[in-house]
Biotite code that builds the C-alpha atoms (Angstrom):
import biotite.structure as struc

atoms = struc.array([
    struc.Atom([19.572, 75.563, -103.992], chain_id="A", res_id=1, res_name="MET", atom_name="CA", element="C"),
    struc.Atom([20.059, 72.351, -105.818], chain_id="A", res_id=2, res_name="ARG", atom_name="CA", element="C"),
    struc.Atom([22.460, 71.176, -103.062], chain_id="A", res_id=3, res_name="GLY", atom_name="CA", element="C"),
    struc.Atom([19.930, 72.005, -100.345], chain_id="A", res_id=4, res_name="ALA", atom_name="CA", element="C"),
    struc.Atom([17.204, 70.120, -102.237], chain_id="A", res_id=5, res_name="TRP", atom_name="CA", element="C"),
    struc.Atom([19.357, 67.004, -102.560], chain_id="A", res_id=6, res_name="ILE", atom_name="CA", element="C"),
    struc.Atom([20.197, 67.113, -98.832], chain_id="A", res_id=7, res_name="ALA", atom_name="CA", element="C"),
    struc.Atom([16.508, 67.297, -97.978], chain_id="A", res_id=8, res_name="ALA", atom_name="CA", element="C"),
    struc.Atom([15.799, 64.204, -100.090], chain_id="A", res_id=9, res_name="LEU", atom_name="CA", element="C"),
    struc.Atom([18.539, 62.260, -98.299], chain_id="A", res_id=10, res_name="VAL", atom_name="CA", element="C"),
    struc.Atom([17.156, 63.145, -94.868], chain_id="A", res_id=11, res_name="LEU", atom_name="CA", element="C"),
    struc.Atom([13.636, 62.126, -95.885], chain_id="A", res_id=12, res_name="ALA", atom_name="CA", element="C"),
    struc.Atom([14.817, 58.725, -97.066], chain_id="A", res_id=13, res_name="ALA", atom_name="CA", element="C"),
    struc.Atom([16.735, 57.966, -93.879], chain_id="A", res_id=14, res_name="THR", atom_name="CA", element="C"),
    struc.Atom([14.556, 55.665, -91.641], chain_id="A", res_id=15, res_name="PRO", atom_name="CA", element="C"),
    struc.Atom([13.679, 57.046, -88.258], chain_id="A", res_id=16, res_name="VAL", atom_name="CA", element="C"),
    struc.Atom([14.549, 54.683, -85.352], chain_id="A", res_id=17, res_name="ALA", atom_name="CA", element="C"),
    struc.Atom([11.392, 53.386, -83.711], chain_id="A", res_id=18, res_name="ALA", atom_name="CA", element="C"),
    struc.Atom([10.803, 54.220, -80.040], chain_id="A", res_id=19, res_name="ALA", atom_name="CA", element="C"),
    struc.Atom([11.535, 51.307, -77.676], chain_id="A", res_id=20, res_name="PRO", atom_name="CA", element="C"),
    struc.Atom([8.538, 49.066, -77.017], chain_id="A", res_id=21, res_name="ASP", atom_name="CA", element="C"),
    struc.Atom([7.482, 49.799, -73.473], chain_id="A", res_id=22, res_name="ALA", atom_name="CA", element="C"),
    struc.Atom([5.888, 46.289, -73.247], chain_id="A", res_id=23, res_name="SER", atom_name="CA", element="C"),
    struc.Atom([9.279, 44.546, -72.899], chain_id="A", res_id=24, res_name="ILE", atom_name="CA", element="C"),
    struc.Atom([10.245, 46.549, -69.837], chain_id="A", res_id=25, res_name="ARG", atom_name="CA", element="C"),
    struc.Atom([9.736, 45.041, -66.384], chain_id="A", res_id=26, res_name="PRO", atom_name="CA", element="C"),
    struc.Atom([6.365, 46.134, -65.174], chain_id="A", res_id=27, res_name="GLU", atom_name="CA", element="C"),
    struc.Atom([6.250, 47.807, -61.812], chain_id="A", res_id=28, res_name="HIS", atom_name="CA", element="C"),
    struc.Atom([4.063, 45.723, -59.490], chain_id="A", res_id=29, res_name="ARG", atom_name="CA", element="C"),
    struc.Atom([2.424, 47.266, -56.464], chain_id="A", res_id=30, res_name="PRO", atom_name="CA", element="C"),
    struc.Atom([3.198, 45.760, -53.125], chain_id="A", res_id=31, res_name="ALA", atom_name="CA", element="C"),
    struc.Atom([0.490, 43.319, -52.025], chain_id="A", res_id=32, res_name="HIS", atom_name="CA", element="C"),
    struc.Atom([-1.199, 43.677, -48.755], chain_id="A", res_id=33, res_name="ALA", atom_name="CA", element="C"),
    struc.Atom([-0.100, 41.059, -46.190], chain_id="A", res_id=34, res_name="GLU", atom_name="CA", element="C"),
    struc.Atom([-1.973, 37.854, -46.701], chain_id="A", res_id=35, res_name="GLY", atom_name="CA", element="C"),
    struc.Atom([-3.472, 38.916, -50.042], chain_id="A", res_id=36, res_name="ALA", atom_name="CA", element="C"),
    struc.Atom([-3.489, 36.521, -52.958], chain_id="A", res_id=37, res_name="GLU", atom_name="CA", element="C"),
    struc.Atom([-1.116, 37.215, -55.897], chain_id="A", res_id=38, res_name="GLY", atom_name="CA", element="C"),
    struc.Atom([2.490, 36.634, -56.927], chain_id="A", res_id=39, res_name="PRO", atom_name="CA", element="C"),
    struc.Atom([3.647, 36.697, -53.335], chain_id="A", res_id=40, res_name="ALA", atom_name="CA", element="C"),
    struc.Atom([1.511, 33.634, -52.651], chain_id="A", res_id=41, res_name="ALA", atom_name="CA", element="C"),
    struc.Atom([3.451, 31.572, -55.208], chain_id="A", res_id=42, res_name="THR", atom_name="CA", element="C"),
    struc.Atom([6.907, 32.818, -54.307], chain_id="A", res_id=43, res_name="SER", atom_name="CA", element="C"),
    struc.Atom([9.583, 30.069, -54.458], chain_id="A", res_id=44, res_name="PRO", atom_name="CA", element="C"),
    struc.Atom([11.036, 31.369, -51.200], chain_id="A", res_id=45, res_name="LEU", atom_name="CA", element="C"),
    struc.Atom([10.054, 29.425, -48.072], chain_id="A", res_id=46, res_name="PRO", atom_name="CA", element="C"),
    struc.Atom([7.252, 31.052, -46.167], chain_id="A", res_id=47, res_name="ARG", atom_name="CA", element="C"),
    struc.Atom([7.681, 31.808, -42.489], chain_id="A", res_id=48, res_name="ALA", atom_name="CA", element="C"),
    struc.Atom([5.614, 29.559, -40.224], chain_id="A", res_id=49, res_name="ARG", atom_name="CA", element="C"),
    struc.Atom([3.132, 31.333, -37.966], chain_id="A", res_id=50, res_name="PRO", atom_name="CA", element="C"),
    struc.Atom([3.999, 31.314, -34.298], chain_id="A", res_id=51, res_name="VAL", atom_name="CA", element="C"),
    struc.Atom([1.405, 29.408, -32.267], chain_id="A", res_id=52, res_name="ARG", atom_name="CA", element="C"),
    struc.Atom([0.211, 31.276, -29.198], chain_id="A", res_id=53, res_name="PRO", atom_name="CA", element="C"),
    struc.Atom([1.075, 29.759, -25.865], chain_id="A", res_id=54, res_name="ALA", atom_name="CA", element="C"),
    struc.Atom([-1.675, 27.723, -24.185], chain_id="A", res_id=55, res_name="ALA", atom_name="CA", element="C"),
    struc.Atom([-3.815, 29.733, -21.821], chain_id="A", res_id=56, res_name="ALA", atom_name="CA", element="C"),
    struc.Atom([-3.025, 29.199, -18.160], chain_id="A", res_id=57, res_name="PRO", atom_name="CA", element="C"),
    struc.Atom([-4.996, 26.358, -16.649], chain_id="A", res_id=58, res_name="GLY", atom_name="CA", element="C"),
    struc.Atom([-5.637, 24.461, -19.892], chain_id="A", res_id=59, res_name="THR", atom_name="CA", element="C"),
    struc.Atom([-3.027, 21.800, -19.108], chain_id="A", res_id=60, res_name="VAL", atom_name="CA", element="C"),
    struc.Atom([-3.810, 19.500, -16.149], chain_id="A", res_id=61, res_name="PRO", atom_name="CA", element="C"),
    struc.Atom([-1.362, 20.058, -13.352], chain_id="A", res_id=62, res_name="GLN", atom_name="CA", element="C"),
    struc.Atom([0.289, 17.148, -11.532], chain_id="A", res_id=63, res_name="PRO", atom_name="CA", element="C"),
    struc.Atom([-0.735, 16.535, -7.926], chain_id="A", res_id=64, res_name="PRO", atom_name="CA", element="C"),
    struc.Atom([1.005, 18.750, -5.413], chain_id="A", res_id=65, res_name="ALA", atom_name="CA", element="C"),
    struc.Atom([4.004, 16.946, -3.898], chain_id="A", res_id=66, res_name="PRO", atom_name="CA", element="C"),
    struc.Atom([3.449, 15.459, -0.475], chain_id="A", res_id=67, res_name="GLY", atom_name="CA", element="C"),
    struc.Atom([-0.324, 15.028, -0.774], chain_id="A", res_id=68, res_name="LEU", atom_name="CA", element="C"),
    struc.Atom([-1.603, 11.503, -0.198], chain_id="A", res_id=69, res_name="LEU", atom_name="CA", element="C"),
    struc.Atom([-3.031, 10.316, -3.543], chain_id="A", res_id=70, res_name="CYS", atom_name="CA", element="C"),
    struc.Atom([-2.870, 13.968, -4.649], chain_id="A", res_id=71, res_name="GLY", atom_name="CA", element="C"),
    struc.Atom([-5.902, 14.877, -2.473], chain_id="A", res_id=72, res_name="ILE", atom_name="CA", element="C"),
    struc.Atom([-5.659, 17.473, 0.342], chain_id="A", res_id=73, res_name="PRO", atom_name="CA", element="C"),
    struc.Atom([-8.363, 15.807, 2.461], chain_id="A", res_id=74, res_name="GLY", atom_name="CA", element="C"),
    struc.Atom([-6.657, 12.427, 2.744], chain_id="A", res_id=75, res_name="LEU", atom_name="CA", element="C"),
    struc.Atom([-4.455, 11.690, 5.752], chain_id="A", res_id=76, res_name="LYS", atom_name="CA", element="C"),
    struc.Atom([-2.227, 8.688, 6.283], chain_id="A", res_id=77, res_name="GLY", atom_name="CA", element="C"),
    struc.Atom([1.001, 7.388, 4.784], chain_id="A", res_id=78, res_name="GLU", atom_name="CA", element="C"),
    struc.Atom([2.330, 5.627, 1.723], chain_id="A", res_id=79, res_name="ARG", atom_name="CA", element="C"),
    struc.Atom([3.273, 1.978, 2.083], chain_id="A", res_id=80, res_name="ARG", atom_name="CA", element="C"),
    struc.Atom([5.556, -0.419, 0.272], chain_id="A", res_id=81, res_name="ALA", atom_name="CA", element="C"),
    struc.Atom([3.848, -2.609, -2.355], chain_id="A", res_id=82, res_name="PRO", atom_name="CA", element="C"),
    struc.Atom([1.736, -5.402, -0.872], chain_id="A", res_id=83, res_name="ILE", atom_name="CA", element="C"),
    struc.Atom([2.371, -8.764, -2.542], chain_id="A", res_id=84, res_name="ALA", atom_name="CA", element="C"),
    struc.Atom([0.404, -11.996, -2.134], chain_id="A", res_id=85, res_name="ALA", atom_name="CA", element="C"),
    struc.Atom([0.926, -15.607, -3.087], chain_id="A", res_id=86, res_name="GLN", atom_name="CA", element="C"),
    struc.Atom([-2.634, -15.797, -4.410], chain_id="A", res_id=87, res_name="VAL", atom_name="CA", element="C"),
    struc.Atom([-2.935, -14.676, -8.019], chain_id="A", res_id=88, res_name="ASN", atom_name="CA", element="C"),
    struc.Atom([-4.988, -11.462, -8.278], chain_id="A", res_id=89, res_name="GLY", atom_name="CA", element="C"),
    struc.Atom([-4.323, -10.195, -4.763], chain_id="A", res_id=90, res_name="CYS", atom_name="CA", element="C"),
    struc.Atom([-2.014, -7.378, -3.715], chain_id="A", res_id=91, res_name="GLY", atom_name="CA", element="C"),
    struc.Atom([-1.673, -3.589, -4.051], chain_id="A", res_id=92, res_name="ILE", atom_name="CA", element="C"),
    struc.Atom([1.056, -2.061, -6.213], chain_id="A", res_id=93, res_name="ALA", atom_name="CA", element="C"),
    struc.Atom([0.881, 1.418, -4.646], chain_id="A", res_id=94, res_name="ASN", atom_name="CA", element="C"),
    struc.Atom([-0.897, 1.149, -1.289], chain_id="A", res_id=95, res_name="PRO", atom_name="CA", element="C"),
    struc.Atom([-1.610, 3.844, 1.248], chain_id="A", res_id=96, res_name="VAL", atom_name="CA", element="C"),
    struc.Atom([-2.540, 3.451, 4.902], chain_id="A", res_id=97, res_name="ARG", atom_name="CA", element="C"),
    struc.Atom([-5.567, 5.718, 5.247], chain_id="A", res_id=98, res_name="LEU", atom_name="CA", element="C"),
    struc.Atom([-6.442, 7.267, 8.621], chain_id="A", res_id=99, res_name="THR", atom_name="CA", element="C"),
    struc.Atom([-8.652, 10.302, 7.829], chain_id="A", res_id=100, res_name="GLU", atom_name="CA", element="C"),
    struc.Atom([-10.900, 11.487, 4.994], chain_id="A", res_id=101, res_name="VAL", atom_name="CA", element="C"),
    struc.Atom([-11.889, 15.161, 4.709], chain_id="A", res_id=102, res_name="SER", atom_name="CA", element="C"),
    struc.Atom([-11.670, 15.645, 8.472], chain_id="A", res_id=103, res_name="GLY", atom_name="CA", element="C"),
    struc.Atom([-13.494, 12.395, 9.300], chain_id="A", res_id=104, res_name="VAL", atom_name="CA", element="C"),
    struc.Atom([-11.364, 9.823, 11.127], chain_id="A", res_id=105, res_name="ARG", atom_name="CA", element="C"),
    struc.Atom([-11.360, 6.118, 10.364], chain_id="A", res_id=106, res_name="LEU", atom_name="CA", element="C"),
    struc.Atom([-11.870, 3.835, 13.370], chain_id="A", res_id=107, res_name="SER", atom_name="CA", element="C"),
    struc.Atom([-8.758, 1.928, 12.283], chain_id="A", res_id=108, res_name="GLU", atom_name="CA", element="C"),
    struc.Atom([-6.138, 2.483, 9.563], chain_id="A", res_id=109, res_name="PRO", atom_name="CA", element="C"),
    struc.Atom([-7.175, 1.037, 6.203], chain_id="A", res_id=110, res_name="ALA", atom_name="CA", element="C"),
    struc.Atom([-4.672, -0.286, 3.669], chain_id="A", res_id=111, res_name="ASP", atom_name="CA", element="C"),
    struc.Atom([-6.149, 0.609, 0.289], chain_id="A", res_id=112, res_name="VAL", atom_name="CA", element="C"),
    struc.Atom([-5.376, 1.661, -3.269], chain_id="A", res_id=113, res_name="ASP", atom_name="CA", element="C"),
    struc.Atom([-5.670, 5.365, -4.090], chain_id="A", res_id=114, res_name="CYS", atom_name="CA", element="C"),
    struc.Atom([-8.700, 4.675, -6.308], chain_id="A", res_id=115, res_name="SER", atom_name="CA", element="C"),
    struc.Atom([-10.968, 3.829, -3.371], chain_id="A", res_id=116, res_name="ILE", atom_name="CA", element="C"),
    struc.Atom([-9.344, 6.452, -1.126], chain_id="A", res_id=117, res_name="ALA", atom_name="CA", element="C"),
    struc.Atom([-10.168, 9.228, -3.614], chain_id="A", res_id=118, res_name="VAL", atom_name="CA", element="C"),
    struc.Atom([-13.736, 7.940, -4.133], chain_id="A", res_id=119, res_name="ALA", atom_name="CA", element="C"),
    struc.Atom([-14.290, 7.758, -0.369], chain_id="A", res_id=120, res_name="LEU", atom_name="CA", element="C"),
    struc.Atom([-13.064, 11.338, 0.013], chain_id="A", res_id=121, res_name="ASP", atom_name="CA", element="C"),
    struc.Atom([-15.489, 12.509, -2.697], chain_id="A", res_id=122, res_name="THR", atom_name="CA", element="C"),
    struc.Atom([-18.396, 10.683, -1.029], chain_id="A", res_id=123, res_name="TRP", atom_name="CA", element="C"),
    struc.Atom([-17.651, 12.007, 2.461], chain_id="A", res_id=124, res_name="VAL", atom_name="CA", element="C"),
    struc.Atom([-17.095, 15.572, 1.279], chain_id="A", res_id=125, res_name="ARG", atom_name="CA", element="C"),
    struc.Atom([-19.967, 15.926, -1.216], chain_id="A", res_id=126, res_name="THR", atom_name="CA", element="C"),
    struc.Atom([-22.610, 13.502, 0.073], chain_id="A", res_id=127, res_name="VAL", atom_name="CA", element="C"),
    struc.Atom([-22.177, 12.179, 3.612], chain_id="A", res_id=128, res_name="LEU", atom_name="CA", element="C"),
    struc.Atom([-21.234, 15.340, 5.482], chain_id="A", res_id=129, res_name="GLN", atom_name="CA", element="C"),
    struc.Atom([-23.805, 17.581, 3.759], chain_id="A", res_id=130, res_name="PRO", atom_name="CA", element="C"),
    struc.Atom([-26.447, 14.905, 4.400], chain_id="A", res_id=131, res_name="GLY", atom_name="CA", element="C"),
    struc.Atom([-25.642, 14.911, 8.139], chain_id="A", res_id=132, res_name="PHE", atom_name="CA", element="C"),
    struc.Atom([-25.126, 18.680, 8.475], chain_id="A", res_id=133, res_name="ASP", atom_name="CA", element="C"),
    struc.Atom([-21.352, 18.153, 8.837], chain_id="A", res_id=134, res_name="ASN", atom_name="CA", element="C"),
    struc.Atom([-21.802, 16.212, 12.078], chain_id="A", res_id=135, res_name="ARG", atom_name="CA", element="C"),
    struc.Atom([-19.981, 12.988, 11.133], chain_id="A", res_id=136, res_name="VAL", atom_name="CA", element="C"),
    struc.Atom([-16.778, 12.577, 13.163], chain_id="A", res_id=137, res_name="ARG", atom_name="CA", element="C"),
    struc.Atom([-15.765, 8.983, 12.442], chain_id="A", res_id=138, res_name="GLN", atom_name="CA", element="C"),
    struc.Atom([-16.317, 6.080, 10.042], chain_id="A", res_id=139, res_name="LEU", atom_name="CA", element="C"),
    struc.Atom([-16.272, 2.651, 11.680], chain_id="A", res_id=140, res_name="ASP", atom_name="CA", element="C"),
    struc.Atom([-14.348, 0.438, 9.261], chain_id="A", res_id=141, res_name="VAL", atom_name="CA", element="C"),
    struc.Atom([-15.465, -3.196, 8.989], chain_id="A", res_id=142, res_name="ALA", atom_name="CA", element="C"),
    struc.Atom([-12.897, -4.176, 6.344], chain_id="A", res_id=143, res_name="GLY", atom_name="CA", element="C"),
    struc.Atom([-10.362, -2.936, 3.804], chain_id="A", res_id=144, res_name="ALA", atom_name="CA", element="C"),
    struc.Atom([-7.552, -4.949, 2.169], chain_id="A", res_id=145, res_name="TYR", atom_name="CA", element="C"),
    struc.Atom([-7.733, -8.681, 2.665], chain_id="A", res_id=146, res_name="VAL", atom_name="CA", element="C"),
    struc.Atom([-6.865, -11.385, 0.142], chain_id="A", res_id=147, res_name="CYS", atom_name="CA", element="C"),
    struc.Atom([-10.045, -13.467, -0.198], chain_id="A", res_id=148, res_name="ARG", atom_name="CA", element="C"),
    struc.Atom([-12.794, -14.506, -2.560], chain_id="A", res_id=149, res_name="GLY", atom_name="CA", element="C"),
    struc.Atom([-16.021, -12.569, -2.960], chain_id="A", res_id=150, res_name="ARG", atom_name="CA", element="C"),
    struc.Atom([-18.301, -12.794, 0.065], chain_id="A", res_id=151, res_name="ASN", atom_name="CA", element="C"),
    struc.Atom([-15.637, -15.009, 1.686], chain_id="A", res_id=152, res_name="ARG", atom_name="CA", element="C"),
    struc.Atom([-16.797, -17.943, -0.430], chain_id="A", res_id=153, res_name="VAL", atom_name="CA", element="C"),
    struc.Atom([-14.024, -20.503, -1.040], chain_id="A", res_id=154, res_name="ALA", atom_name="CA", element="C"),
    struc.Atom([-13.042, -20.683, -4.700], chain_id="A", res_id=155, res_name="GLY", atom_name="CA", element="C"),
    struc.Atom([-14.954, -17.527, -5.646], chain_id="A", res_id=156, res_name="ALA", atom_name="CA", element="C"),
    struc.Atom([-13.478, -14.804, -7.818], chain_id="A", res_id=157, res_name="LYS", atom_name="CA", element="C"),
    struc.Atom([-11.063, -12.517, -5.952], chain_id="A", res_id=158, res_name="ILE", atom_name="CA", element="C"),
    struc.Atom([-12.914, -9.726, -4.151], chain_id="A", res_id=159, res_name="SER", atom_name="CA", element="C"),
    struc.Atom([-12.015, -6.095, -4.763], chain_id="A", res_id=160, res_name="GLU", atom_name="CA", element="C"),
    struc.Atom([-10.878, -6.194, -1.132], chain_id="A", res_id=161, res_name="HIS", atom_name="CA", element="C"),
    struc.Atom([-8.054, -8.443, -2.351], chain_id="A", res_id=162, res_name="GLY", atom_name="CA", element="C"),
    struc.Atom([-6.906, -5.655, -4.688], chain_id="A", res_id=163, res_name="ARG", atom_name="CA", element="C"),
    struc.Atom([-7.217, -2.896, -2.102], chain_id="A", res_id=164, res_name="GLY", atom_name="CA", element="C"),
    struc.Atom([-10.028, -1.259, -4.068], chain_id="A", res_id=165, res_name="ARG", atom_name="CA", element="C"),
    struc.Atom([-12.844, -1.733, -1.509], chain_id="A", res_id=166, res_name="ALA", atom_name="CA", element="C"),
    struc.Atom([-13.830, -0.608, 1.961], chain_id="A", res_id=167, res_name="ILE", atom_name="CA", element="C"),
    struc.Atom([-16.682, -1.620, 4.309], chain_id="A", res_id=168, res_name="ASP", atom_name="CA", element="C"),
    struc.Atom([-18.341, 0.813, 6.748], chain_id="A", res_id=169, res_name="ILE", atom_name="CA", element="C"),
    struc.Atom([-20.447, -0.567, 9.645], chain_id="A", res_id=170, res_name="ARG", atom_name="CA", element="C"),
    struc.Atom([-21.470, 2.678, 11.402], chain_id="A", res_id=171, res_name="SER", atom_name="CA", element="C"),
    struc.Atom([-21.043, 6.440, 11.692], chain_id="A", res_id=172, res_name="LEU", atom_name="CA", element="C"),
    struc.Atom([-20.048, 8.314, 14.858], chain_id="A", res_id=173, res_name="VAL", atom_name="CA", element="C"),
    struc.Atom([-21.413, 11.830, 15.250], chain_id="A", res_id=174, res_name="MET", atom_name="CA", element="C"),
    struc.Atom([-19.754, 14.861, 16.826], chain_id="A", res_id=175, res_name="THR", atom_name="CA", element="C"),
    struc.Atom([-22.004, 14.465, 19.911], chain_id="A", res_id=176, res_name="ASP", atom_name="CA", element="C"),
    struc.Atom([-20.783, 10.889, 20.404], chain_id="A", res_id=177, res_name="GLY", atom_name="CA", element="C"),
    struc.Atom([-23.945, 9.176, 19.127], chain_id="A", res_id=178, res_name="SER", atom_name="CA", element="C"),
    struc.Atom([-23.603, 6.293, 16.675], chain_id="A", res_id=179, res_name="ARG", atom_name="CA", element="C"),
    struc.Atom([-25.660, 5.450, 13.575], chain_id="A", res_id=180, res_name="VAL", atom_name="CA", element="C"),
    struc.Atom([-25.327, 1.726, 12.894], chain_id="A", res_id=181, res_name="SER", atom_name="CA", element="C"),
    struc.Atom([-26.134, -0.100, 9.661], chain_id="A", res_id=182, res_name="VAL", atom_name="CA", element="C"),
    struc.Atom([-27.290, -3.211, 11.553], chain_id="A", res_id=183, res_name="ALA", atom_name="CA", element="C"),
    struc.Atom([-29.529, -1.288, 13.986], chain_id="A", res_id=184, res_name="ARG", atom_name="CA", element="C"),
    struc.Atom([-30.572, 1.970, 12.347], chain_id="A", res_id=185, res_name="ASP", atom_name="CA", element="C"),
    struc.Atom([-30.783, 1.280, 8.609], chain_id="A", res_id=186, res_name="TRP", atom_name="CA", element="C"),
    struc.Atom([-33.735, 3.277, 7.259], chain_id="A", res_id=187, res_name="ASN", atom_name="CA", element="C"),
    struc.Atom([-35.105, 3.817, 10.799], chain_id="A", res_id=188, res_name="ARG", atom_name="CA", element="C"),
    struc.Atom([-35.669, 7.283, 12.182], chain_id="A", res_id=189, res_name="GLY", atom_name="CA", element="C"),
    struc.Atom([-34.154, 10.452, 10.810], chain_id="A", res_id=190, res_name="ASP", atom_name="CA", element="C"),
    struc.Atom([-30.520, 9.348, 11.137], chain_id="A", res_id=191, res_name="ALA", atom_name="CA", element="C"),
    struc.Atom([-31.194, 5.942, 9.578], chain_id="A", res_id=192, res_name="GLY", atom_name="CA", element="C"),
    struc.Atom([-32.964, 7.492, 6.623], chain_id="A", res_id=193, res_name="ARG", atom_name="CA", element="C"),
    struc.Atom([-30.092, 9.941, 6.144], chain_id="A", res_id=194, res_name="ARG", atom_name="CA", element="C"),
    struc.Atom([-27.675, 7.013, 6.108], chain_id="A", res_id=195, res_name="MET", atom_name="CA", element="C"),
    struc.Atom([-29.680, 5.247, 3.395], chain_id="A", res_id=196, res_name="VAL", atom_name="CA", element="C"),
    struc.Atom([-29.830, 8.459, 1.359], chain_id="A", res_id=197, res_name="GLU", atom_name="CA", element="C"),
    struc.Atom([-26.052, 8.914, 1.597], chain_id="A", res_id=198, res_name="ALA", atom_name="CA", element="C"),
    struc.Atom([-25.520, 5.261, 0.654], chain_id="A", res_id=199, res_name="TYR", atom_name="CA", element="C"),
    struc.Atom([-27.842, 5.578, -2.373], chain_id="A", res_id=200, res_name="THR", atom_name="CA", element="C"),
    struc.Atom([-26.096, 8.708, -3.604], chain_id="A", res_id=201, res_name="ARG", atom_name="CA", element="C"),
    struc.Atom([-22.775, 6.877, -3.487], chain_id="A", res_id=202, res_name="GLY", atom_name="CA", element="C"),
    struc.Atom([-23.792, 5.037, -6.668], chain_id="A", res_id=203, res_name="CYS", atom_name="CA", element="C"),
    struc.Atom([-21.563, 6.408, -9.424], chain_id="A", res_id=204, res_name="GLY", atom_name="CA", element="C"),
    struc.Atom([-18.962, 7.789, -7.054], chain_id="A", res_id=205, res_name="ILE", atom_name="CA", element="C"),
    struc.Atom([-18.183, 4.129, -6.325], chain_id="A", res_id=206, res_name="PHE", atom_name="CA", element="C"),
    struc.Atom([-18.370, 1.414, -8.961], chain_id="A", res_id=207, res_name="GLY", atom_name="CA", element="C"),
    struc.Atom([-20.199, -0.935, -6.569], chain_id="A", res_id=208, res_name="THR", atom_name="CA", element="C"),
    struc.Atom([-22.447, -0.252, -3.587], chain_id="A", res_id=209, res_name="THR", atom_name="CA", element="C"),
    struc.Atom([-23.856, -3.163, -1.568], chain_id="A", res_id=210, res_name="LEU", atom_name="CA", element="C"),
    struc.Atom([-25.822, -2.916, 1.663], chain_id="A", res_id=211, res_name="GLY", atom_name="CA", element="C"),
    struc.Atom([-28.785, -4.414, 3.546], chain_id="A", res_id=212, res_name="PRO", atom_name="CA", element="C"),
    struc.Atom([-31.171, -6.198, 1.191], chain_id="A", res_id=213, res_name="GLY", atom_name="CA", element="C"),
    struc.Atom([-28.651, -6.392, -1.669], chain_id="A", res_id=214, res_name="SER", atom_name="CA", element="C"),
    struc.Atom([-27.526, -10.033, -1.595], chain_id="A", res_id=215, res_name="ASP", atom_name="CA", element="C"),
    struc.Atom([-27.662, -11.315, 1.969], chain_id="A", res_id=216, res_name="GLY", atom_name="CA", element="C"),
    struc.Atom([-23.936, -10.811, 2.565], chain_id="A", res_id=217, res_name="TYR", atom_name="CA", element="C"),
    struc.Atom([-24.031, -7.110, 3.498], chain_id="A", res_id=218, res_name="HIS", atom_name="CA", element="C"),
    struc.Atom([-26.774, -6.823, 6.107], chain_id="A", res_id=219, res_name="GLU", atom_name="CA", element="C"),
    struc.Atom([-24.602, -5.118, 8.750], chain_id="A", res_id=220, res_name="ASP", atom_name="CA", element="C"),
    struc.Atom([-22.352, -2.843, 6.657], chain_id="A", res_id=221, res_name="HIS", atom_name="CA", element="C"),
    struc.Atom([-22.066, -0.735, 3.516], chain_id="A", res_id=222, res_name="MET", atom_name="CA", element="C"),
    struc.Atom([-19.652, -2.108, 0.940], chain_id="A", res_id=223, res_name="HIS", atom_name="CA", element="C"),
    struc.Atom([-18.052, 0.335, -1.502], chain_id="A", res_id=224, res_name="PHE", atom_name="CA", element="C"),
    struc.Atom([-15.554, -0.563, -4.216], chain_id="A", res_id=225, res_name="ASP", atom_name="CA", element="C"),
    struc.Atom([-13.990, 0.750, -7.423], chain_id="A", res_id=226, res_name="VAL", atom_name="CA", element="C"),
    struc.Atom([-13.450, -2.119, -9.892], chain_id="A", res_id=227, res_name="PRO", atom_name="CA", element="C"),
    struc.Atom([-10.936, -1.822, -12.696], chain_id="A", res_id=228, res_name="LEU", atom_name="CA", element="C"),
    struc.Atom([-13.017, -3.354, -15.464], chain_id="A", res_id=229, res_name="THR", atom_name="CA", element="C"),
    struc.Atom([-16.699, -2.495, -14.949], chain_id="A", res_id=230, res_name="ARG", atom_name="CA", element="C"),
    struc.Atom([-17.941, 0.349, -17.161], chain_id="A", res_id=231, res_name="ARG", atom_name="CA", element="C"),
    struc.Atom([-21.199, 1.113, -15.355], chain_id="A", res_id=232, res_name="SER", atom_name="CA", element="C"),
    struc.Atom([-22.013, 1.163, -11.613], chain_id="A", res_id=233, res_name="PRO", atom_name="CA", element="C"),
    struc.Atom([-23.503, -1.867, -9.899], chain_id="A", res_id=234, res_name="TYR", atom_name="CA", element="C"),
    struc.Atom([-25.673, -0.589, -7.062], chain_id="A", res_id=235, res_name="CYS", atom_name="CA", element="C"),
    struc.Atom([-28.003, -2.680, -4.861], chain_id="A", res_id=236, res_name="ARG", atom_name="CA", element="C"),
])
């Protein structure tokens, strides 16, 4: 009995090893939802870059279709070699010889820059033909490229004609063969009033519009041009 009592005292005095502290164990962390804030957001690993969606069709301007004169289906004619001039300010870097605009013939080929060719096409297609019930067959050209001063005044600033950025129209020929002339019919009768209306609505399509009553130099034709530098239309 005494031996059993002594053994019991020895066991009681022996320290019991403490259970491991659960706090020093790695803590199980739940997976974060994609895009949620948390440890994943501060990971030292490089984050994958999002893939940008491709641009929707039609959002990038397309280049002009090959073979089209000035990139416009309604223009007919041919490209020409650059036109040089000895006079400073004259010449056309990329000229075209224009013969037809949206189905309307020119009375003679006009050497011009694409800027005025495109503007003329817009005017004929959206203003002139609708204003004459699509009865215009021909534009009588009074002038296109020519190296000269404004209004043919010696020493004057180079005209837009000298840069190939202007065209003059003296009359319109209808599908029935009749002619509407600036000099004779301007603002007279139905056809003359339609001509004035079409001329007036050209303001903004062209940078400059000059006609009868504007300055004394354009009494027998309509002058249209597209200047490089002017920011607002000059229409008289």
